[in-house]
N, C-alpha and C positions, 0 to 999 in steps of 0.2 A: 184622336188620342188626347187624354186629359193633359192639362198644362203641367201638373206635377210629374206626370210620367215623362213628358218632354224634358223637364228639368232634370229628372233622374238620368236619362240617357246622356244629356249634355254634361252633367257632373261626372258620370263614369268615363265619358270620352276625354274630358279635360284632366281627369285624375287617373288615366289608365295605368301609368307607371306605378303609382301608389296602390291602385287596386290589384294589379298583378302581384306586387311584392307581398301584400297582405294575404292574397289567395295562396301564394307559395308557402307562407308561414303555416297556414291552415293545412295545405296539402302535405307538408312535411310531417306535421304532427299526426295527421290521420294516416298517412302512408306508413309511417313507422309503427303505429298502433295496430293497423290491420295486418301489415306484412308479418310482423313477429308473432302476433297472437294466432293468426291463421296457420303459420308454419308449425307452431307447437301443437295446435289442435289437430292438424292434418297428420303429423307424425305419430301423435299419440293414438289417433283413430286407426292409422295404418297398422301400428303394432298390435292393437287389440284384434283387429280383423284377421291379421296374419296369424296370430297365435291361435285363434279359434279355428280358422280354416285348416291349419296344419296339426291341430290337436297337440299343441305344445304341452309337455308334461308338467305336473304340479310338484312332484317329488323326484329326487335323484339319489342314487347311492352307488358308491364303488365298493368292491369286495375283492379280496385277494383271489379266491377261486371258490365258486359255489356250484353245486351240481344243478343241471338244467331241470331236474325233477323238483327243484324248489320254486319253480315259476308258478305252479298251481297254488301252493299255499300262500304265496305273495298276493295273488289275485283275490284270494278268499279272505284276506285281512279285512276287518270291518272298516268301511269308509273308502275302499279301493274299488274303482269301477273298471280299470284296465291296467295292465302292467306288461312291460316288454323287456326282455333281457337281450344282451348282446355282449360281444367282446370288443374291446378297444385297447390299442397300444400306441404309444408315441414311438416313432422310428426316425432314423436318419435317411434322408433322400439324396440321391445323386442325379441331378437334372443336367441334361446336355447343355454345354456352353455356360454352365454356372459353376464357378470355381468353389465357392464356399459350400459346406454341408448345410442342408436345409432340413427343418423338422416337419414331419408329417404325422398326422394322427389317423391311424387305420381303424375304421369302424366296420364291423361285420354286419352284412345284410343276409338274412336267412333266405337261401335259394336265390339270392340276388334281387329279391322283391323289395319294394319300398317299405319302410317301417310303418306300423300302425300309428305309433306316437312319434311326435317330431317329424312329421311327414316332409319328404324332400320335394322341392319344386325344380323340375328339370328345365334348365334354361337353354341348353344346346345339346345336340347329340341324341343318344338313346340310353335306355336302361341296360343293366348288365344282363347278359344271356345266362340262363341257368347252366351251371356246370363249368362256366368259364372263370377259373380262379384268378387269372392274371388280369382281368378287366376291372377297371376302377372308374368311379365318378370322382370328380374333383370340385372343391368349393369354388364359387365364382370369383370371390375376392382374390384368392391365390392364383387362379388361372389368369386373371387380368394382369396381376402384378408380375407374373412370370411369363406372360405371353404364351400360355398353353392352350391347345385346341384339341377337340376330339380327334383321335388318330395319333397323337403324339405319344412318345414312350419315355419312360424314366425308370430308374432303378431304386429299390428300397432295401435297406438292411433290416430284414425281418428276423429278429432274435439271432443275429449273427450271420444269417444266410442272405446272400444277395439275390434278390428276385427282380426280374424284368416285368414291369407293369405297363399296360396300354390303357390310355385314357379313352373312354367311349362316350362320356357325357360330362356336362358341367351343371352343377346343382347348387341350390340354396337350402339351408336348414335353419329353422327358428332357434335351434340350440347354439348356433354359431353365427348370429347376426354380427357380433363383435368378437372376431376370432383372435384369441391370444392364449398363451399357455399359463396364464395366471398373473401376468404383469399388469401394469396400469394402462398400457397403450396398445392399440391394435397393431398386429404384425402380419398383414396379408402377404408381405414379401418373404418373410422368414418362417411362416407357420401355415401349412395347408391342411385341409381336412379331406380325407379320402374315404370312400365307401367301396368295399369289395365284398365278394361272397364270403359269408361267415365261415364256411368250411375251410377256406384258404387261411384266414386269420387263425382259426383254432389249430390247424395243422402246423402252422409256423411257430406258434407259441405253446404247443402242447396243451391246448385247452379243449380237446374233444369232449363233448358232453358237459361242458361247464360254461359259466359266464363270469364276467368280472365287472359288469355294470348293468344297472336296472333303472328303468324310468317308470313312474306311476302316474295315472290320472285319478283324481279324487272324485268321489260321488258328491252330488250337491249337498251342502251343509255338513260335509265331513269335517272332523276336527283334525287338522294337519298335525299338531304336536303328538296326538295320540297315535296316529298312523306311523309317524316317524319312530316313536318309541317301540311300537310293535315290530316294525321292519328291522330296527337295530337289533332287537332280541333275536329275531329269526336269522339274521346274517352273522351275528357275533361268532358262532362256532367256526365259521368259514373265513374269518378275517375281514369282517365288515369294516368299512372305513368311515361309517357314520353317515346316515341319511340327512338330507337337507332339502329345504323347500325352494320354490322358484326364486324367492327373494335373495337367496344365497347362491343361486346358479350364476356362474361368473359372467356369462354373456348378458343375461337379463339384468344382473345387478349393475354392470357398467353402463348398459344402455339406459337403465332407469335413472342412474345418476346423471348421465349426459342429457337426458330429456328434462330432468329437474333443473339442470343448469340453464338449458334453453328456456325453460319456463320462467326462471328468475329474470333472464334477459328480456323475455317477452312481456314480463310484467313491469320491470323497473324502467327500461328504456322507453317503451311506448308511453308509459305514464308521465315520464319526464317530458318527452316530446310534446304530448298532447297538453300537459299542464302548462308548459312554457308557451306553447302556441295560443292556448286560450287566454293566458295572462296578457301576452303581447297584443292579442286581438282586442281585448278589452281596453288596454291603455291606448293603443294607436287609434282605434276608431273613436274613442272618447275625445281625444285631442283633435282628430280630424273634423268631427261634427262641431266641436266648439269653435272652429275657425269660421263656421257658417252662421255665426251669431246674428249678423245683420240680415242675412237672408231669411232666417227664421222669424226675426222681428217683422220684416217686410211682409211675409206671408200672413202673420197675425194681423197686421194693419189692414191687409186686403180682405180680411174676414174669414180666413181659414181657421177652423177649430183646432184646438190643441191635439185632439185625437187624430185628425187628418194629417197634421204635420208629423206627428209621431209615426204614423203608418208610412208616410213617405220615406222618412229616414230609416225605418225598419226595412223597407224594400231595398234601400241602398245597401244596408248591411247584408240582407239575405242574398242579394245577387252576388256580392263578393264572397261571402262564406260558402254559398252553394257552388260557386266555381271552384273554390278550394276543396270542398267535399268531393266533387266529381273527380277532380284531379287526384286527390288523396286516395280515393277508392281504386282508381286505375293504377296508381303507383303501388299501393298496398297489395293489390292482386298480383302484380308482376313480381314484387319483392317476395311475397309469400310463396308464390309458385317456384321462384328460383331457389329460395332457401330450402323449400321442401325437397326439390330435386337434388340439391347439394347434399342434404342429410340422408336422403334415400339411397344415394350412391355410396355414401360413407358407411351407412349401417347395413347395406346390402338387403334392403327390402325388395321383394320380387317386382313391385310395380309402384309407379308414382300415383298417389291418390291425394289430390289437393282439393280442399273444400273450404268454403267461406261460410261459416255459421252466420245467419242474418243478424244476430244480436251484436256481433263485433262491429260492422260498419254503422249499424244504427246507434250504438252507444257512442262511437267516435263522433258521428254527425250531431248527436244530441248535445254533447259537451261543447262542441264548437258553436253550434247555433245558440246555445244558452249564453255563452260568453259574449258573442256578438250582439245579441238582442239586449243583454244587460248593459253593455256599453252604450248602445244607441239610446235606450230608454232613459238611462241615468242622466246622460248629457242633455238630451232634448227636454226632459222634465225640468232641468235646472234653467235652461235658456228660455223655455216656453213660459215659465212662471213670471218672467219679467214683463212689465208693461211694454207695449210696442215702442213707444217713444224713447224709453230708457234703453231698450235692447238695441235700438238702431244707433245709439251713440257708441263710440269705442269704449272698451272696458276702462275703468278708472286705472290710472297708472299705479304701479305698485308703490307701496309706501317706501320713501327713500330712507335708507340708513347706511351709515358707513360700513364698508366691508371690514372683515376681520383684519386684513393686512393694514388698512388705513388706521384702525384703532391701535394697532401695534406699532404704527409709525414706519411701516416698511413699504408703503404704497409707492414711494419714489423709486423703488427698485424695479417697478413694472412700467411698461409702456402704456399709453392711453388705451390702445386697442386691447391689451391684455387685461387692464382694469375693467373695461366694459364686459369682457367675457366672464371674469370672476364675479362681477356684480350680478350678471344674469343667472349664473349658477347658484349664487347664494340666495337670490330672491325666490327662486323656484327649486328648492332642494328636493322636494318629493319627485318632481318631474325628472330631475337629473338622476335621482336615485333609481327610479324605475327604468330609465334608459340604460343606466349602468348595469343594473341587475339583468336586464335582457341580454346584453352583450356578454356578461359574465356567464350566464347560463349556457350560451353557445360554446364558450371556451370549455366549460365543465363537461358538456356533452361530448365534445371531441376527445378530451382526455379520457373520459369513461369508456369510450369506444375503441381507443387505440392503445391503451396501456397493456392490453393482453399480450401483445407481442413482446414487450419488455419482460413481463412476468414469465412467459414461456421460455424466453432466452435465458433468464436467470435460473429457472428450474432445471433446464438442460445442463447449464454450466455447472451448477452445484451438484446435482444428483449424479450426473454421468461423467463429470471430470474430477470432482473432489471426493464424492462418496463411493461410487462404483467406478473403480479405476481399471478394471479388466477390459480386455478386447473381446474375449469370448468366455462363455460359461459352458462347461462340458458336464452333462448330466448322465448318470449311469442308470441302467435298467433297474437295478436294486442296489441298496447300500453295499459297499465293498470295503475291504481292508484298507487302512490308510496307506499301505504300501503302494497302491495303484497310483498314488500321486507322483511317485518317482518314475513310473513308466510314462506318465503324461509329460513329465519334465524332460524326457529323452526324445520327444517328438521333434523333428526338425522345425525350426522356426520359433520354438517356445523359449522365451527369455526367462520367465518366472511362472511357477505354478503354485497355487495356494488352495488347499482343500477346504471344504465346508460340508456341513451336515444340515439337511432340512427335514424337519419332522412335522407332518400335518397334525394339528392339535385343536382341541376345543378348550378355550380359556373360560373359566367361570369365576365370578366374583359376586357372591350373594345370588340375587335373582338374575343378574346379567351374565350373558355369555357371548362369545364371538368365535367363529371358526376361522382359523388362520394357520400360520406356520411359525415354528421357532427355528431360527437359523443359528447353527453352531459355527463359530468363527475362531481361527487361531488367536491366541492372546496377543501376539505381536504381528498380526497380519498387515500386509502392505496394500492389498488390492481392494479391501473393503474398509472404509473409515467411517466410524460412527461420530456424529457431531451433535453438539447441543444447540440450543436456540441461537447462540452467538457464534455458531460455526467453529467452536473449539472442539478438538478431539476428545472423545470419552473413552477411557480404558474399559475393557471388559472385566466384570467382577469375577472373582474366583468362585463365588457362590451366588445363587440367585440369577435373575434375568433382567434385561433391559426391555422396556416397551417403547414403541413410538408414542409421542405425546398424545396423538389423536386416538390411538387405541386405549391408552390409559384413561382418557376422558370418556370414551365409549363404555368402558368397564366400571368407571367411577372409582378408580384406585389412584394411589400416589406412592412415591417412594417410601418404603418402610412397611407397606401393606403386603399381605400374602394372598395369592390367588391359586386356584386349582388348575393344574395343567393335565389334560387327558390326551394321551397319544391316540391318533386315529389310524395307526398301522401296527402290525405285529401283535404284541401282547396287550395292547390297549392299556398301557401303564398309566396310572394316575399318581401325580405328585402334587404336593403343596409347596410352592416356591415363593421366595421373597422377591418383591419388586425392588431391585437395587437402584434403579435410575430411569431417566427418560431420554429418548433419542429424538432428534428433530429431523427425521427423514421427510423429504418432500413427496416421496412416492411410496405407496403401500402402507399397510398397518400390520406389522409383524412384531415378534419378539426376538431378542438376541441373547445368546449365552456363549460362554467359552466352550469350544467344541468338546473338550474332555468332560466338562461338567455336564453337558447335555447328554453325552453317551452314558455317563454314570447314572443320571436321572432316569434314563430310559432302560437301564439295566442291560446295556449292550457293551460290546468291546469297542475298540478304536475303529469305528466305521465312518466312512464319508459317503456322501451321495452325489457330490459334484466337485469339480475343480475349476477355479477361475484362473485364466492365463493371460499373460501379456505376450504378444506375438511380435516378432521382428518383421517389419514391413517387407524386407527383402526375402524372407522365408515363408510368407503367408501362403503361397501356392503349395509348397511341400506340406505345410501344416494342414491345409484343407484336404489335400489328397489322402494323407495318412488317417485323418479322423474318419473318413468314409469307409475305412477298412477295419476299424476296431469293433469287435462284436459286442463288447460290454457297454458301448456308448449308446444311450437311448436317443438323446437329442443334443444339439449344439446351438446355443443362442449367441448369435453374432451381434454385438452391440451396435456396430456401424449400420448394419442392415435395418435393425429396428428403428434407430434414430432417423435414418433417411426416410423411412415411411412416415413416421410421425411428423417430422419437420415439413415434409411435402404437403401433407394434409392440413396441418395447422397453419402453415404459411398461406395456403390458398384461402382457408376460411377467414383468417385474420385480415388478409388483404381486402377481401370482399366486405367484411363487416366494417373495417376502417373507412373504406371508400364511401359506403352508404351513410355512415354516421357523419362523416365530414361534409358530404353534400347537404344532408338535412340541417346540420348545425350552421353551415354557411348560408343556407337559405334563410334561416331564422335571423342570423346576424345581419344579412343584407336587409331583411324586412325591418329590423329594428332601426339600424343606422339610417337607411335611406328614408324611411317614413319620418323618423325624428327630424332629419334635416329638411325634408320637404314641408313638414308642418311648421317647423320653426321659421322657414322662409315665408310661408303664408302669413304667419302671425306677425312677422317683423318686416314685411315687405316695405311698408311705409317708412319705417326707420332707416332701412338700408338705402331706399331711394333718396331720402333726405340727405344722407351722408354723401351719396354720389353727387348730388347737386352742390353740396358744400365743398366739394373738391377731393373727396376720398377716391382713391383708385379702385379698380375692380378687385385687384388683389387684396387691398386693405379691407374692403367691404366683405369679400369672401372670408377673410381671416376671422372676422368677427363671428360669423355664423359657424364656419367649420371649426373654429377654435373651440367652441362649446363641445362639438362632437369629438374633437381630438382629446379634450380634457376628460370627457366621459369614457372614451376608449382607454385612455391611460389608467384611469381609476378602475376600469373593469378588468384589466389584465391581471393584477395581483389577486383581486377578489375572485376572478374566474379560475385562476390556478388553484386557489385554496378550495373552492367549491369542487373542482375537478378531483382534487385529492380525496375529499370527503366522499364523493360519489364512487370513486374507485375503491376506497376502503369499504364502503357499504356493499359493493358488488362482491368483493373478495370474501367478506364475512358471510354473505348469503350463499356463496358458491360452495356449498358443502359437498365434498366428494370423498369417498373412502379410498379411491384409487390414487389420487394425488392432491396436494394442496396448492392452491394458486398463491404464490408469494406476493406480498404487497410491495411491488417494485415499479416505480415510474422513472424512466430514464430522462435525462435532460433533453434529449432529442424529441421526446413526446411533448414536453412542455413547449419547446420551441416550435414544433409543428402546429400545435393548437394556436399559439400566439400568431404565427405567420398566417395561418388560414384566416383568422379574424382580422388581422391588419389588411390583408388583401381585400376582404369583403368591405372593410371600412374605406379603403382608398378608392375602390371602384364606386362606392356610393357617393363619396365626396366629389369625385370627378363629375358624376352626373349632376349633382346639385350645383357644383361650380359652373357648369355650362348653363344651368337655369339662371343663375345670378348674373352671368355675363350678358344674357339676353333679356334682362329685366326691362320692362317698359316703364321708364321713370315717370313720364307724364301721366300715363294711365293709372299708375299706382297712386300718385299724389292726388289726382282728381277723385279717385275712389274715396279717399279719406274726407275730401271736401264734401 
């Protein structure tokens, strides 16, 4: 074995602690980079393959009631390759051992056969037997949430008639990957999808020979807007509700926004991790190699060429970085696989398909290797350029100058040890700044990864405690007279009932449009409060409508402008209305009007489509039982049930993400602090040994070295908190979602958690270095300088 290779092994053995911590920094950066990017890539690929294998539709349209004979003209529209009609209705379910009413969507299957478009994936059980009208398939998410299995029975209120249904299978549909009834959050516990024989649905809802929903597949290169226009014209006489593309299909739209958010995290966090890791790798290795100045000079004096010496130190770097790359790839693969599995279960994909595109680990490795090699070559070139005799001498002492406190006349306020620490920091400000920046980056990463819990808690508190104050929302099969509100008010357990009207609409402002709903609310309502950006109540105008601020931005309008409002139900009324103000809803993008003004604009009487209620806790059982018996009720949304599901899922995801980010940031902090202390010890060993000979105690000598780290740590904390705020702000602004807005909220406990994690990393590193100082070989160190 060549002598330089023996030296390499000895150096690595002697510096194994530093080598391991540097490798951990590299592994953390690469692990985060690979894990998050591969998770996003795998989920995006799974979605595309799932859509293709199940022939997920391109266009969708609801209709009041259209004859089945219209199916052939729809297929013959230019640009359409296939179309399929069905009947679907939302109903109230009565599940054994479940007190509250639950909403189910009944979708008809012709002769019980699987559909051609939006094909179902059977997970358990069997398909429906032809002619068995009471057999149903249930969506997997709802089955898991409610503990349902093939063979179980439940009851459904089909158009006012109670029907007993038997579950024969559990299925998945690409149309309901993200199952909800139009809200911002998934509600697997309160909203189930059921498929039953179409004849049974048609008979229950008097839809024989008709359909109320159609899905279309487009031919290659078809122009979707043209097909939508043609389909709307064809369905308009039958109460068409307006066709829309896949991008507006609620499940796909929410899933797409969730994946885009994951893409932001997969881009921002890994880039920060890898960037900080590369930066620290460069700084730490450069300082480490500079401590071997005398060794490099000795090698030159013995005749080794500059290129040979550079190659030796390049091997030193490559071994450490390669170990970090290997560990990072392993960590990244595990992290990516776990995250993919977590999101696969959350989105109800039929199978876990995890893949690592070769370019992802190659790019991460290339960045780390480049940083390490640059650090080695830059330092070796600087040292190797010195003549051997000069390089073997210790570096010239730094130019003495009085520190700032001495010039201000405040030096007497500090002890001699403290003055030594301050002088060292002032003489090497760049080194201190780089160490401080590294620690601050770790703090920022922890804050950026953990503030999500604060934001979600704030969102829930404001949206569901201050804005939406109801306990349940009762929706009717069709708009009814306002008098039904008083019938709801008489239900046992109801403390207060408040009517509302919801009209699906297409909003247009110039060339921009958006499909949403306008909510009609009572002028002095108590259960739905509209707030501005400062959380102050906003009164409903007598004329015009209010828009959520994000919807106004989407349409490019402001208060005082006018927009066109087209109803997507009934007579398809069109009105031009004034934008009277903006609302700062955290969830959803809708419009609001006074309920009477909305009914007048639609040319209708005093109609309502839902009633929000506050329920007495003591009477909730009687309330639930009565709702299951009211024929006019289509669905009941229980706020508590939806929030329980959301909080359970979000808490699990946030805890996992917070834990991973903290571990990675802690590894970076330890790498920075520990290596800075060890390198400082190597650089100042002679000075420290001299002080020990002069009578300084071990504690006093340790204070000189660790005092520098403590000062850098103290400086890093406020800087890191500021960087963390900026990082969180950048993530919030890039987290665009039409379903809900992530508020910029960071709780004091999150700042405290980040600081505590870094202080623990600093203390652990300081204890290790203190142990090295206590066992310093005084004679050996002093002889080395001689």
